[in-house]
C-alpha positions as CSV (number, residue, x, y, z in Angstrom):
1,X,-31.7,15.4,-17.2
2,X,-29.2,18.0,-15.9
3,X,-27.5,18.7,-19.2
4,X,-30.4,20.9,-20.4
5,X,-30.5,23.1,-17.4
6,X,-29.0,26.6,-17.2
7,X,-25.9,27.4,-15.1
8,X,-27.8,29.4,-12.4
9,X,-30.2,26.4,-11.9
10,X,-27.3,24.0,-11.8
11,X,-25.5,26.1,-9.2
12,X,-28.7,26.2,-7.1
13,X,-29.1,22.4,-7.3
14,X,-25.4,22.0,-6.4
15,X,-25.8,24.3,-3.4
16,X,-28.9,22.5,-2.1
17,X,-27.3,19.1,-2.5
18,X,-24.2,20.2,-0.7
19,X,-26.3,21.5,2.2
20,X,-28.2,18.1,2.4
21,X,-24.9,16.1,2.3
22,X,-23.4,18.4,5.0
23,X,-26.4,18.0,7.3
24,X,-26.7,14.3,6.7
25,X,-23.0,13.8,7.4
26,X,-23.4,15.4,10.8
27,X,-26.2,13.1,11.6
28,X,-24.2,10.1,10.4
29,X,-21.3,11.0,12.7
30,X,-23.5,11.5,15.8
31,X,-25.5,8.3,15.3
32,X,-22.3,6.3,14.4
33,X,-20.7,7.4,17.6
34,X,-23.8,6.3,19.5
35,X,-24.1,2.9,17.7
36,X,-20.3,2.3,18.2
37,X,-20.9,2.5,22.0
38,X,-24.0,0.4,22.0
39,X,-22.7,-2.4,19.8
40,X,-19.1,-2.1,21.2
41,X,-17.5,-1.7,17.8
42,X,-14.8,0.7,19.0
43,X,-14.3,4.2,17.5
44,X,-11.6,3.0,15.0
45,X,-13.5,0.0,13.7
46,X,-16.7,2.0,13.4
47,X,-14.9,4.6,11.4
48,X,-13.3,1.9,9.2
49,X,-16.4,-0.1,8.3
50,X,-19.6,1.7,9.1
51,X,-19.0,5.5,8.8
52,X,-16.3,5.1,6.1
53,X,-18.5,3.1,3.8
54,X,-21.6,5.2,4.3
55,X,-19.8,8.5,3.8
56,X,-18.5,7.1,0.5
57,X,-22.1,6.4,-0.8
58,X,-21.7,9.2,-3.4
59,X,-18.6,7.5,-4.8
60,X,-20.4,4.2,-4.9
61,X,-23.3,5.7,-6.8
62,X,-20.9,7.4,-9.2
63,X,-19.0,4.2,-9.8
64,X,-22.1,2.1,-10.5
65,X,-23.6,4.8,-12.8
66,X,-20.3,5.3,-14.7
67,X,-19.8,1.6,-15.1
68,X,-23.3,1.1,-16.5
69,X,-22.9,4.1,-18.7
70,X,-19.4,3.1,-20.0
71,X,-17.8,6.2,-18.4
72,X,-15.2,4.3,-16.4
73,X,-12.6,7.1,-16.7
74,X,-14.8,9.5,-14.7
75,X,-15.2,6.9,-11.9
76,X,-11.5,6.1,-11.8
77,X,-10.5,9.7,-11.6
78,X,-13.0,10.4,-8.9
79,X,-11.9,7.4,-6.8
80,X,-8.1,8.0,-7.0
81,X,-8.4,11.8,-6.9
82,X,-10.8,11.5,-4.0
83,X,-8.3,9.6,-1.9
84,X,-5.7,12.4,-2.0
85,X,-8.3,15.1,-1.5
86,X,-10.1,13.4,1.4
87,X,-6.8,13.1,3.2
88,X,-6.5,16.9,3.1
89,X,-9.8,17.0,5.0
90,X,-7.6,16.1,8.0
91,X,-5.8,19.5,7.4
92,X,-9.1,21.3,7.8
93,X,-10.0,19.3,10.9
94,X,-6.6,20.1,12.4
95,X,-6.6,23.8,11.5
96,X,-10.3,24.6,12.3
97,X,-11.6,21.8,14.5
98,X,-9.0,21.1,17.2
99,X,-7.9,24.6,18.1
100,X,-4.7,26.3,19.0
101,X,-3.9,24.2,22.1
102,X,-3.4,20.8,20.4
103,X,-2.9,19.1,17.1
104,X,-5.2,16.4,15.6
105,X,-2.6,13.6,15.8
106,X,-1.4,14.5,19.3
107,X,-5.0,13.8,20.5
108,X,-5.1,10.3,19.1
109,X,-6.0,7.7,21.8
110,X,-5.2,4.6,19.6
111,X,-2.6,3.3,17.2
112,X,-5.3,1.6,15.1
113,X,-5.5,4.6,12.6
114,X,-1.8,3.8,11.8
115,X,-2.9,0.4,10.6
116,X,-5.7,2.1,8.6
117,X,-3.2,4.5,6.9
118,X,-0.9,1.6,6.2
119,X,-3.8,-0.3,4.6
120,X,-4.4,2.8,2.3
121,X,-0.8,2.6,1.1
122,X,-1.1,-1.2,0.5
123,X,-4.3,-0.7,-1.5
124,X,-2.8,2.1,-3.6
125,X,0.3,0.0,-4.3
126,X,-2.0,-2.8,-5.7
127,X,-3.6,-0.2,-7.9
128,X,-0.2,0.7,-9.4
129,X,0.7,-3.0,-9.9
130,X,-2.7,-3.7,-11.4
131,X,-2.1,-1.0,-14.0
132,X,0.9,-2.9,-15.3
133,X,-1.0,-6.1,-15.9
134,X,-2.3,-6.9,-19.4
135,X,-5.9,-6.4,-20.3
136,X,-6.3,-10.0,-21.3
137,X,-6.1,-11.1,-17.6
138,X,-9.9,-11.0,-17.2
139,X,-11.7,-14.0,-15.8
140,X,-15.4,-14.2,-14.9
141,X,-15.6,-10.3,-15.0
142,X,-12.8,-10.0,-12.5
143,X,-9.0,-9.5,-12.6
144,X,-6.1,-10.5,-10.3
145,X,-5.9,-6.9,-9.2
146,X,-9.6,-6.9,-8.3
147,X,-9.2,-10.1,-6.2
148,X,-6.1,-8.6,-4.5
149,X,-7.9,-5.4,-3.7
150,X,-10.9,-7.1,-2.1
151,X,-8.7,-9.7,-0.3
152,X,-6.2,-7.2,1.1
153,X,-9.0,-4.9,2.3
154,X,-10.8,-7.7,4.1
155,X,-7.6,-8.9,5.8
156,X,-6.8,-5.3,6.7
157,X,-10.3,-4.7,8.3
158,X,-9.9,-8.0,10.2
159,X,-6.5,-6.9,11.6
160,X,-7.9,-3.5,12.5
161,X,-10.8,-5.1,14.3
162,X,-8.4,-7.4,16.1
163,X,-6.1,-4.5,17.1
164,X,-8.9,-2.9,19.1
165,X,-8.2,-5.2,22.1
166,X,-5.2,-7.2,21.0
167,X,-2.3,-4.9,20.5
168,X,0.7,-6.5,22.3
169,X,2.1,-3.3,23.7
170,X,0.8,-0.3,25.6
171,X,1.2,3.4,24.5
172,X,0.7,6.7,26.3
173,X,-3.0,7.3,25.6
174,X,-4.8,10.6,25.6
175,X,-7.5,11.0,28.2
176,X,-10.7,12.1,26.7
177,X,-13.2,14.2,28.7
178,X,-15.7,12.0,30.6
179,X,-18.0,14.7,31.9
180,X,-19.8,15.5,28.6
181,X,-23.1,14.0,29.9
182,X,-25.4,12.0,27.8
183,X,-26.0,13.3,24.2
184,X,-29.4,13.4,22.5
185,X,-28.3,10.4,20.3
186,X,-27.4,8.4,23.4
187,X,-30.9,9.1,24.9
188,X,-32.7,7.8,21.8
189,X,-33.7,4.2,21.5
190,X,-31.5,1.9,19.3
191,X,-34.3,1.5,16.8
192,X,-34.8,5.3,16.4
193,X,-31.0,5.8,16.2
194,X,-30.8,3.2,13.4
195,X,-33.7,4.9,11.6
196,X,-32.0,8.3,11.7
197,X,-28.7,6.6,10.5
198,X,-30.6,5.0,7.6
199,X,-32.3,8.2,6.6
200,X,-29.0,10.2,6.8
201,X,-27.3,7.5,4.7
202,X,-30.0,7.7,2.0
203,X,-29.8,11.5,2.0
204,X,-26.0,11.3,1.6
205,X,-26.5,8.9,-1.4
206,X,-29.1,11.1,-3.1
207,X,-27.3,14.3,-2.3
208,X,-24.0,12.9,-3.6
209,X,-25.6,11.8,-6.9
210,X,-27.1,15.3,-7.3
211,X,-23.7,16.9,-6.7
212,X,-22.1,14.7,-9.3
213,X,-24.7,15.2,-12.0
214,X,-25.0,18.9,-11.5
215,X,-21.3,19.4,-11.2
216,X,-20.6,17.3,-14.3
217,X,-23.1,19.4,-16.3
218,X,-21.5,22.7,-15.0
219,X,-18.1,21.5,-16.0
220,X,-19.3,20.9,-19.6
221,X,-20.9,24.3,-19.8
222,X,-17.7,25.9,-18.5
223,X,-15.5,23.8,-20.8
224,X,-13.5,22.4,-17.9
225,X,-11.1,19.5,-18.5
226,X,-12.6,16.1,-17.4
227,X,-9.4,15.0,-15.5
228,X,-9.2,18.2,-13.6
229,X,-13.0,18.1,-12.8
230,X,-12.9,14.5,-11.6
231,X,-9.9,15.0,-9.3
232,X,-10.8,18.4,-7.9
233,X,-14.4,19.7,-8.1
234,X,-16.1,16.3,-8.2
235,X,-13.8,14.8,-5.6
236,X,-14.3,17.9,-3.4
237,X,-18.1,17.6,-3.7
238,X,-18.2,13.9,-2.8
239,X,-15.8,14.6,0.1
240,X,-18.4,16.8,1.8
241,X,-19.7,14.0,4.0
242,X,-16.2,13.4,5.3
243,X,-15.8,17.1,6.1
244,X,-19.2,17.2,7.9
245,X,-18.7,13.9,9.9
246,X,-15.1,14.9,10.7
247,X,-16.0,18.2,12.2
248,X,-18.8,16.6,14.1
249,X,-16.5,14.0,15.5
250,X,-13.9,16.5,16.5
251,X,-16.7,18.6,18.2
252,X,-17.6,15.4,20.1
253,X,-13.8,15.0,20.9
254,X,-13.8,11.6,19.1
255,X,-10.5,12.4,17.4
256,X,-9.8,8.7,16.6
257,X,-13.2,8.4,14.9
258,X,-12.5,11.5,12.8
259,X,-9.1,10.2,11.6
260,X,-10.5,6.6,11.1
261,X,-13.3,7.9,8.9
262,X,-10.8,9.4,6.5
263,X,-8.3,6.6,6.3
264,X,-11.0,3.9,6.6
265,X,-12.8,5.5,3.7
266,X,-9.7,5.9,1.6
267,X,-8.8,2.2,2.1
268,X,-12.3,1.2,1.0
269,X,-12.4,3.4,-2.2
270,X,-10.0,1.2,-4.3
271,X,-12.4,-1.7,-3.7
272,X,-14.8,0.3,-6.0
273,X,-12.4,-0.3,-8.8
274,X,-13.1,-4.0,-8.5
275,X,-16.8,-3.2,-8.5
276,X,-16.4,-1.2,-11.7
277,X,-14.6,-4.0,-13.4
278,X,-17.3,-6.5,-12.5
279,X,-20.2,-4.2,-13.6
280,X,-18.6,-3.1,-16.9
281,X,-17.0,-6.5,-17.7
282,X,-13.8,-4.6,-18.7
283,X,-10.4,-4.5,-16.9
284,X,-10.4,-1.0,-15.3
285,X,-6.8,-0.6,-14.0
286,X,-4.9,-1.6,-17.2
287,X,-6.8,1.2,-19.0
288,X,-6.2,3.8,-16.3
289,X,-4.7,7.1,-17.6
290,X,-1.3,8.3,-16.5
291,X,-3.0,11.1,-14.5
292,X,-4.9,8.3,-12.5
293,X,-1.6,6.7,-11.6
294,X,-0.2,10.1,-10.8
295,X,-3.1,10.6,-8.4
296,X,-2.4,7.2,-6.8
297,X,1.1,8.2,-6.0
298,X,-0.1,11.6,-4.6
299,X,-2.5,9.7,-2.4
300,X,0.4,7.7,-0.9
301,X,2.5,10.8,-0.4
302,X,-0.1,12.7,1.5
303,X,-0.8,9.7,3.8
304,X,2.8,9.2,4.9
305,X,3.1,12.4,7.0
306,X,0.1,11.3,9.1
307,X,1.6,7.9,9.8
308,X,4.6,9.7,11.3
309,X,2.3,12.2,13.1
310,X,0.3,9.5,14.7
311,X,3.5,7.8,15.9
312,X,5.3,10.9,17.2
313,X,2.2,13.0,18.0
314,X,3.8,16.4,17.4
315,X,2.2,19.3,19.4
316,X,4.1,22.1,17.5
317,X,1.9,24.0,15.2
318,X,2.5,25.8,11.9
319,X,-0.3,28.1,10.6
320,X,-2.7,26.7,13.2
321,X,-2.0,23.0,12.2
322,X,0.3,20.3,13.2
323,X,3.6,19.8,11.3
324,X,2.2,16.6,9.7
325,X,-0.8,18.5,8.4
326,X,1.3,21.3,7.1
327,X,3.6,18.9,5.2
328,X,0.6,17.0,3.8
329,X,-0.9,20.3,2.6
330,X,2.3,21.4,0.8
331,X,2.7,18.0,-0.8
332,X,-0.9,18.1,-2.1
333,X,-0.6,21.6,-3.5
334,X,2.6,20.8,-5.3
335,X,1.0,17.5,-6.6
336,X,-2.1,19.3,-7.7
337,X,0.0,21.7,-9.8
338,X,1.6,18.7,-11.4
339,X,-1.8,17.4,-12.2
340,X,-2.7,20.5,-14.1
341,X,0.6,20.1,-16.1
342,X,-0.4,16.5,-17.0
343,X,-3.9,17.6,-18.1
344,X,-2.4,20.2,-20.4
């Protein structure tokens, strides 16, 4: 449908879809914050399960569509490239959301995001191991790697939920402002809040699909390499919900929710590789390209600085961001340069 459209029309569709996803992401963040309090999920658990999965609806749609259309390479590149790129969203939140007085990780009020970041590394490690397994290890449209991805993610989410009230030690917490008053989302009824959440989720899904389809068509018109497109432009487009929800969460001073959204979503994304295997009936990871495994390693590398940052909570800034964000940005830029070399 989009392939026959001209470049100006595709740019217009892309821009409108981006605006829809951005606005819907803000609504998702606001309503998730309200629902977390009403159902007593906790900011970190809400970010891990609810907000993280909903903001990844574009990736879910792309994975299902690609698996049905036998375009697995596009889905794998988007998933693994998206993990590294979505982590860099934390750099944007740190530099433009928190301000000059603090850093994003120094404002964390919980160690739960450390567990989420560790879960991301565990999931990506399974991806690397699954790539080494033979293609013949396929049973009932699943593979050992798929089972491991789903199992580890479920156990990780259970531990994250348990950590909300059961961590056996106390840490210095950051006191959040308590005089914000009652927001518009908190004044609404639970039913209306759920309705807004559902509409925003649907808008995110449809907007994400429009971004992917129009972006893919533009890349073909411009003659752009598929690997570079999937890991950069497509990953950036499908990361817009995380940018929107992250900035909204920081504005609400829910810093833990902002970080949990990113790491919770990144931990969930590899589960989509298992979904792609089941839908297509083909082992996805053994057929992954070397660029996909390269992106998996890059996703691990950009996550590590934030684990240190959330433990040490550095307040020193470089270029308006914390040291951890600065290191993650440099690592990503160097890694992205390497990706261009692989694509050539």
